[in-house]
DOFIMAR-124682 format. One line per 3 residues: their letters; for each residue x, y, z of N, C-alpha, C. Coordinates in steps of 0.05 Angstrom, whole numbers, plus 5000, padded with zeros to 4 digits. Layout:
N
a> X,Y,Z,X,Y,Z,X,Y,Z ~ ...
//
This chain:
197
xxx> 6836,3773,7467,6836,3742,7468,6817,3740,7501 ~ 6809,3717,7499,6805,3707,7531,6815,3689,7543 ~ 6842,3680,7560,6846,3662,7560,6840,3630,7581
xxx> 6819,3645,7590,6803,3618,7604,6788,3606,7573 ~ 6787,3625,7555,6771,3607,7530,6796,3598,7508 ~ 6821,3605,7505,6837,3600,7495,6842,3568,7496
xxx> 6847,3569,7534,6867,3536,7540,6827,3530,7550 ~ 6816,3526,7544,6784,3514,7538,6779,3494,7509 ~ 6794,3523,7497,6792,3503,7466,6810,3492,7462
xxx> 6833,3502,7464,6863,3477,7467,6860,3451,7480 ~ 6862,3446,7492,6851,3430,7522,6832,3422,7532 ~ 6802,3442,7538,6790,3430,7555,6797,3435,7589
xxx> 6776,3445,7600,6774,3445,7626,6766,3432,7641 ~ 6777,3406,7655,6758,3389,7673,6757,3406,7704 ~ 6736,3389,7710,6731,3401,7736,6753,3405,7762
xxx> 6758,3427,7778,6777,3428,7795,6806,3445,7780 ~ 6804,3458,7760,6826,3474,7750,6826,3497,7744 ~ 6825,3516,7756,6815,3547,7754,6842,3555,7743
xxx> 6826,3578,7720,6839,3586,7694,6840,3612,7703 ~ 6859,3645,7690,6850,3671,7691,6831,3666,7674 ~ 6811,3674,7681,6790,3691,7665,6788,3720,7655
xxx> 6806,3724,7633,6828,3746,7628,6825,3756,7598 ~ 6817,3781,7598,6819,3783,7555,6848,3805,7558 ~ 6861,3799,7541,6881,3808,7537,6894,3813,7507
xxx> 6913,3828,7501,6919,3834,7480,6947,3823,7481 ~ 6955,3791,7469,6970,3770,7473,7004,3786,7458 ~ 6997,3801,7434,7022,3813,7426,7032,3837,7439
xxx> 7019,3841,7466,7021,3855,7487,7039,3856,7517 ~ 7035,3833,7514,7046,3813,7545,7086,3806,7531 ~ 7100,3821,7544,7126,3816,7549,7137,3795,7574
xxx> 7119,3805,7592,7132,3789,7614,7113,3767,7628 ~ 7124,3745,7639,7108,3732,7649,7114,3724,7679 ~ 7102,3733,7701,7104,3728,7725,7087,3695,7734
xxx> 7108,3671,7751,7099,3653,7753,7094,3650,7773 ~ 7068,3650,7792,7063,3638,7822,7066,3615,7823 ~ 7062,3607,7851,7064,3578,7853,7035,3560,7850
xxx> 7015,3572,7867,6990,3552,7862,6962,3570,7861 ~ 6940,3565,7854,6919,3579,7856,6913,3576,7890 ~ 6893,3599,7894,6873,3601,7917,6866,3576,7919
xxx> 6856,3581,7943,6828,3557,7940,6804,3567,7928 ~ 6796,3590,7940,6773,3604,7927,6786,3619,7911 ~ 6772,3608,7878,6779,3627,7854,6786,3655,7848
xxx> 6757,3662,7867,6759,3700,7868,6781,3715,7888 ~ 6796,3697,7907,6818,3721,7899,6841,3712,7893 ~ 6845,3696,7864,6866,3689,7841,6867,3725,7830
xxx> 6889,3729,7822,6899,3747,7803,6878,3766,7800 ~ 6849,3757,7772,6846,3771,7756,6811,3764,7774 ~ 6815,3759,7794,6786,3754,7814,6768,3781,7818
xxx> 6788,3799,7828,6767,3818,7829,6789,3833,7843 ~ 6789,3863,7848,6794,3887,7854,6807,3873,7897 ~ 6798,3870,7909,6805,3871,7928,6807,3852,7938
xxx> 6821,3830,7919,6822,3801,7914,6859,3802,7936 ~ 6857,3777,7945,6891,3771,7958,6914,3774,7935 ~ 6909,3751,7925,6938,3751,7904,6940,3775,7879
xxx> 6925,3787,7886,6923,3819,7856,6928,3842,7878 ~ 6926,3839,7902,6937,3858,7924,6965,3851,7932 ~ 6978,3828,7929,7004,3818,7933,7025,3833,7915
xxx> 7004,3826,7890,7018,3829,7863,7022,3856,7857 ~ 7010,3872,7855,7011,3893,7857,7030,3904,7870 ~ 7029,3907,7908,7034,3906,7927,7079,3911,7908
xxx> 7077,3881,7912,7096,3871,7897,7114,3892,7872 ~ 7104,3898,7862,7110,3907,7833,7108,3943,7839 ~ 7092,3951,7856,7096,3984,7865,7118,3986,7886
xxx> 7126,3971,7897,7153,3960,7914,7174,3964,7896 ~ 7177,3954,7875,7200,3954,7853,7202,3976,7832 ~ 7179,3998,7836,7180,4028,7822,7156,4021,7788
xxx> 7144,4005,7792,7119,4012,7787,7094,4024,7788 ~ 7082,4040,7761,7062,4062,7773,7035,4046,7769 ~ 7029,4027,7794,7002,4017,7785,6986,4016,7798
xxx> 6964,4019,7801,6954,4010,7835,6926,3987,7822 ~ 6929,3975,7807,6910,3947,7801,6924,3925,7779 ~ 6910,3908,7779,6928,3883,7768,6925,3886,7737
xxx> 6895,3906,7731,6898,3908,7701,6917,3942,7691 ~ 6931,3947,7709,6944,3961,7704,6971,3950,7699 ~ 6989,3928,7718,7011,3907,7714,7004,3905,7687
xxx> 6972,3892,7674,6977,3878,7651,6978,3897,7621 ~ 6963,3924,7623,6971,3937,7609,6995,3949,7608 ~ 7026,3941,7629,7048,3947,7619,7056,3925,7623
xxx> 7042,3908,7599,7047,3879,7592,7064,3863,7601 ~ 7051,3854,7625,7064,3839,7645,7042,3818,7665 ~ 7037,3792,7648,7009,3774,7653,7020,3760,7684
xxx> 7002,3755,7704,7008,3743,7725,6997,3708,7716 ~ 7003,3695,7732,6989,3662,7731,6999,3651,7741 ~ 7002,3626,7752,7003,3608,7775,7008,3578,7753
xxx> 7022,3566,7769,7036,3546,7759,7026,3515,7759 ~ 7012,3523,7790,6994,3491,7789,6961,3504,7781 ~ 6945,3501,7780,6918,3501,7766,6889,3496,7786
xxx> 6899,3485,7803,6894,3464,7828,6892,3481,7847 ~ 6881,3486,7872,6884,3494,7897,6902,3470,7922 ~ 6923,3467,7934,6929,3451,7938,6914,3445,7963
xxx> 6921,3410,7959,6914,3395,7979,6923,3377,8000 ~ 6938,3395,8006,6961,3396,8029,6975,3412,8033 ~ 6998,3406,8055,7006,3437,8052,7039,3447,8030
xxx> 7044,3422,8026,7065,3419,8006,7049,3412,7973 ~ 7056,3431,7951,7041,3422,7926,7059,3388,7911 ~ 7039,3376,7910,7044,3344,7897,7051,3348,7863
xxx> 7078,3332,7864,7090,3332,7832,7071,3328,7808 ~ 7042,3306,7824,7027,3298,7807,6999,3321,7798 ~ 7008,3344,7823,6986,3370,7818,7005,3387,7799
xxx> 7039,3389,7805,7048,3404,7781,7041,3397,7747 ~ 7042,3365,7755,7037,3348,7728,7015,3355,7714 ~ 6991,3354,7721,6961,3356,7722,6970,3383,7703
xxx> 6973,3415,7710,6972,3433,7711,6989,3443,7686 ~ 7007,3424,7679,7032,3434,7666,7022,3446,7640 ~ 7004,3425,7621,6991,3435,7590,6978,3461,7592
xxx> 6962,3464,7615,6954,3490,7614,6973,3516,7617 ~ 7003,3514,7631,7012,3535,7633,7039,3537,7605 ~ 7039,3509,7594,7056,3512,7573,7038,3509,7552
xxx> 7012,3505,7545,6994,3531,7522,6997,3559,7538 ~ 6993,3564,7555,6993,3591,7562,7015,3613,7554 ~ 7033,3607,7560,7050,3613,7555,7067,3611,7517
xxx> 7058,3597,7507,7058,3593,7478,7041,3608,7465 ~ 7015,3624,7479,7003,3646,7473,7012,3680,7460 ~ 7033,3680,7476,7055,3710,7475,7073,3711,7458
xxx> 7068,3712,7431,7091,3716,7417,7119,3745,7428 ~ 7113,3752,7430,7127,3771,7445,7135,3776,7461 ~ 7135,3753,7481,7151,3755,7504,7185,3749,7515
xxx> 7193,3764,7531,7211,3773,7533,7236,3754,7562 ~ 7221,3755,7576,7221,3750,7616,7199,3738,7621 ~ 7212,3711,7639,7194,3702,7658,7208,3696,7686
xxx> 7185,3711,7697,7194,3713,7728,7188,3672,7740 ~ 7199,3661,7759,7189,3631,7774,7189,3650,7798 ~ 7168,3654,7809,7165,3663,7839,7153,3636,7856
xxx> 7182,3627,7864,7184,3607,7883,7193,3576,7866 ~ 7196,3562,7888,7204,3539,7872,7177,3520,7858 ~ 7157,3520,7866,7139,3501,7846,7140,3513,7822
xxx> 7143,3546,7816,7140,3552,7787,7170,3543,7776 ~ 7186,3538,7784,7208,3527,7780,7204,3500,7778 ~ 7192,3481,7803,7200,3460,7785,7191,3462,7754
xxx> 7166,3457,7752,7132,3479,7742,7149,3487,7704 ~ 7176,3505,7706,7176,3504,7678,7201,3483,7677 ~ 7216,3476,7693,7241,3468,7685,7231,3442,7668
xxx> 7207,3428,7683,7195,3406,7668,7183,3406,7636 ~ 7174,3437,7639,7163,3435,7602,7190,3440,7591 ~ 7216,3458,7604,7238,3457,7590,7258,3421,7583
xxx> 7247,3410,7603,7261,3388,7593,7243,3371,7569 ~ 7212,3378,7574,7215,3363,7561,7211,3369,7522 ~ 7225,3396,7526,7229,3409,7494,7253,3409,7497
xxx> 7279,3410,7510,7307,3407,7510,7316,3383,7518 ~ 7304,3372,7525,7318,3350,7547,7333,3353,7576 ~ 7332,3386,7583,7347,3382,7595,7339,3416,7615
xxx> 7332,3426,7645,7333,3441,7659,7334,3461,7650 ~ 7328,3496,7643,7325,3520,7638,7347,3532,7663 ~ 7332,3519,7681,7345,3541,7709,7358,3509,7739
xxx> 7374,3521,7748,7399,3494,7752,7374,3490,7781 ~ 7378,3472,7782,7366,3457,7814,7384,3472,7838 ~ 7397,3495,7838,7402,3500,7862,7389,3520,7878
xxx> 7391,3523,7902,7372,3544,7918,7365,3581,7902 ~ 7351,3583,7903,7344,3611,7891,7356,3633,7885 ~ 7381,3626,7915,7388,3660,7923,7421,3650,7910
xxx> 7419,3636,7905,7460,3619,7893,7453,3635,7857 ~ 7428,3641,7842,7411,3641,7817,7408,3660,7818 ~ 7404,3683,7837,7398,3719,7825,7407,3726,7813
xxx> 7444,3727,7814,7458,3743,7798,7460,3723,7768 ~ 7448,3701,7756,7460,3692,7741,7437,3694,7718 ~ 7455,3702,7690,7435,3708,7667,7424,3672,7650
xxx> 7402,3675,7660,7386,3650,7647,7363,3652,7626 ~ 7374,3640,7610,7356,3635,7590,7345,3614,7571 ~ 7316,3616,7559,7311,3594,7556,7304,3601,7522
xxx> 7312,3591,7508,7320,3602,7470,7321,3639,7482 ~ 7303,3655,7474,7306,3677,7470,7302,3696,7486 ~ 7284,3675,7523,7271,3683,7531,7284,3687,7554
xxx> 7297,3698,7578,7306,3710,7592,7286,3702,7619 ~ 7306,3685,7642,7290,3676,7664,7301,3675,7687 ~ 7282,3695,7702,7284,3693,7727,7274,3682,7760
xxx> 7299,3661,7761,7286,3645,7788,7283,3675,7812 ~ 7257,3667,7822,7256,3683,7852,7239,3680,7874 ~ 7225,3697,7888,7224,3678,7918,7186,3682,7909
xxx> 7161,3668,7926,7128,3667,7916,7131,3691,7935 ~ 7104,3704,7906,7093,3734,7915,7066,3724,7931 ~ 7057,3715,7944,7039,3710,7958,7037,3691,7982
xxx> 7010,3695,7996,7011,3675,8021,7026,3688,8043 ~ 7023,3685,8079,7030,3678,8105,7058,3677,8098 ~ 7073,3665,8083,7106,3663,8089,7114,3685,8087
xxx> 7104,3710,8058,7118,3734,8048,7122,3758,8069 ~ 7104,3744,8101,7094,3764,8105,7118,3764,8137 ~ 7135,3735,8131,7141,3727,8157,7173,3734,8152
xxx> 7182,3727,8126,7206,3719,8106,7212,3760,8087 ~ 7225,3771,8104,7222,3805,8092,7241,3802,8073 ~ 7270,3792,8085,7285,3787,8066,7280,3769,8034
xxx> 7264,3745,8029,7252,3736,8008,7244,3766,8000 ~ 7225,3783,8004,7207,3798,7999,7225,3823,7989 ~ 7241,3831,7999,7271,3845,7983,7274,3838,7965
xxx> 7288,3808,7962,7298,3801,7937,7283,3796,7922 ~ 7263,3789,7924,7238,3782,7899,7237,3816,7886 ~ 7235,3846,7897,7218,3866,7883,7253,3864,7872
xxx> 7279,3859,7885,7293,3871,7873,7288,3855,7836 ~ 7282,3836,7830,7279,3820,7814,7263,3824,7795 ~ 7239,3842,7814,7221,3854,7792,7228,3873,7790
xxx> 7243,3890,7798,7256,3904,7784,7278,3903,7760 ~ 7287,3878,7772,7302,3874,7742,7292,3865,7718 ~ 7262,3860,7720,7247,3835,7700,7229,3882,7686
xxx> 7218,3888,7698,7218,3908,7692,7236,3931,7668 ~ 7268,3931,7680,7284,3942,7659,7289,3925,7642 ~ 7285,3902,7634,7283,3892,7614,7273,3894,7594
xx> 7239,3893,7600,7212,3893,7585,7211,3931,7576 ~ 7236,3938,7588,7235,3975,7582,7202,3983,7588
//
């Protein structure tokens, strides 16, 4: 199945929305890592090419967590799909709520494609806000408490039977500055890898 094709059939793709153009077996996906926002250049996105910034960051994070991967396709073959909460590049330094809401139907449909999903990692506050909006729509409450991520790291959070792991952003320049967050994100990814065994 091609993710972009499935989302186009279900919702349509207007200009400015960037979706993963990747083939995968949906039944093999056991974990989804939701990053914050697509890059301004779609060729730098997770499935944009082997030397693109986003896949290099994801692979580096997974390798640090102990996964024997060297490409984003190795990650995919492990049963881990990586996507973005916001499917449009940032127009300002912060992501606006309207940008999150515009992308929600795509993220919600993406998550519904995986029948064997066990874990969702929320990589950053934008991913957490997007997932909580999906949760409120379905259950009338947030799946993830609205407190700082570091306070949630040892909590066990479920959305139905899916384990939710709030963590830190895995792309962008800030990860080079905030080394402690990289360390915590690596620990969170290791926890995800243990859960999907």
